N, C-alpha and C positions, 0 to 999 in steps of 0.2 A: 303855910308850912312848906309846901312844895311849889315851885314855880310851874308855869304852864309846860315848859320843856321837860322838866323832871317828871311830871305826871305822865306826859306822853312817852317818855323813855321807860318809865316804870311799867306802863301798860304793854308796851312792845316787848319788854323782857318777860313779863308774865305769859304773853302769847307764845313766845319762843320756848319757854320752859314747858308749857302745856303741850306743844307739838312734839317736843323731844320726848317727853314722858309717854305720849300717845304712841309714837313710833317705837319706843322701847317695849311697851306692853304688847303691841301688835306683833312685833318681830319675835319676841319671846314666845308668845302663844303659837305662832306659825312654826317656829323651830321645834318646840316641844312636841307638837302633834305630828309633825313630819317624821321625826325620829321615833316617836312612839309607834307610829304605823309601820315603819320600816322594821321594827323589832318584832312585832306581833306576827304569829303564825296561826292560822285558823284551821281547826279540825272539826269534823261533824260526825254525828252518829244519827240514828233514826230520830231521836227525840232531843238531843242535846247539841248545842253549839259550844265548842271548846276553843278558847284562845290561849295560847302559850305566849307570854309577853317577853320572850327572849328570842333573838334571831336563831338560836339553836333549835327552836321548836320544842319537841317533846324529849329532846336529849338532855341528860344531866351528866355532869362529870365532876370528879374529885381528883385533882392532879397534883396536889401538894400534900406531902405528909408532914403536917404540923399539928401535933396533939394540942387540943385546947379544952377548956372547961365548957360546960353546957351553956353558960351565960355568954361566953364569947362566941360559941357556935351559933347561938340564936341571933347574933348580930352580924353573921356572915351574909354573903350574897344569897338572895332568895330567888328561886324559880317560881314565878307567879303564873297562876292559871285562873282564868275566868270561865265559869260554866253557866250556861243559860238553858233552862228547861223551856222548850218551845211548845209543850203540850198543855192542855187544860186539865191535866191530871198529874198525880204524883209519879215520880220516876226514881227508882232505886239505882244507885251507881256505886262503883268502886274506883279507887285510884290504886294502881298497881305499879310497882317498879320492877322491871325485868332487866337482865343483863343485855347489853348491846352486843349482839352476835358478831357484828362486823369487827369489833375489837378483840373478841375471843379468837376469831380466825386469823386476824392480822398479827396479833402479838402473842407472846408467850404468856400463858396463864400465871406463871410464877411472878410476873410483874404486877398482877392485880392486887389491890389492897384487900385483905380478907374482910368479909362482911362483919365478922365479930369486932373489928376495929373501927367500924363506921357507925356514927350516930346519925340519926335522921329525925327531922321534926316536920310536923305539918301544922299550919295554923289555918283554921277554918273560919273565915270571916273575922268577927270580933272575939271569938272564943280564944282561950289561952292555948298556946302551942303545946302539942303533945309530942313527947320525945321518946324514941325507941332505939334499941340496938338493932341495926339492920338485919342481923342474922336471926332475930326473934320474930320477924314478920312472917306470918304464915302465907306461903306462896307469894311473897313480895307485896301483899295487900297492905297498904298504908292507911286507907280510910274506906269505910263503908258508910254510906249516908243516903238520905232521901231528900229529894228536891220537891218542893211544893209546886203547884201549877204556875207556870210562867216566872218562877223564881230565878234569881241570879245569885251566884256565889263567887267569892274571890278566895283563892287558896294560895298559900305560899309554902314551899318546900325548901328545906336547907339540909346540907350534908356537911359533916366535919369528922375529923379523927378524934376518937375519945381520948380524954386526958391521960388515962393510965395505959395507953397503948405502948407496946415495946418495939414498934416499928422504928427503923432508923429515920430520924428527922431529915427532911429535905431529900429523901431518896427519890428514885425515878418510878416509884410505884404509883398506880392510878386505879380509878374505877370509872367505867362508863356505863350508863344505864339509859333506859327509855321509860318515860312516864306514860301509862295508859289509863284512859278514862273508859270504863266498861259499864254499859247499861245492864239492867237486870236481865235482859234477854240475851246477854253475852255479846252484843254487838259492840265493837270497839270504835271509838271516835278516830276517823282517819283524816289525813290531810286533804284539803279540798283544792 
């Protein structure tokens, strides 16, 4: 079927394809983990290791006034947080969103998006996303939960403008906040 030269050429081509695929896989792996590491910001408290998987760390922002449905809001950019309990006992914690004081001082409060126009969701691992009106959160507490000994959790938080908002679309309004992970003893995870 094949002559000797064709078999030799076929083997050579297979080897070339193998090395090209191997190079592509190794390069993709290296690039992905390099950029993943550059984006992550680590925070710690007494018992918890907290990693924010965005270069902004614990800061969140809503800078475009575009009212959308909840289903569209749930597909918007997420702020991902990984939390690991370093203890061999349970730890209660809260996730709280507070206003970023820097922006309150720097800018006119009239440019802030009112909290009653902001929808916020949190997805705790594989559980369904929970959606709230931001102004309904008591003291800005988005989640109260317990972590088992040595457990790891991945959470995602999303912000969007509610569909029936009367805010002018594409206006210069904004919201800037800070996510806090607070242990039961009131210690807050801080940047290390």
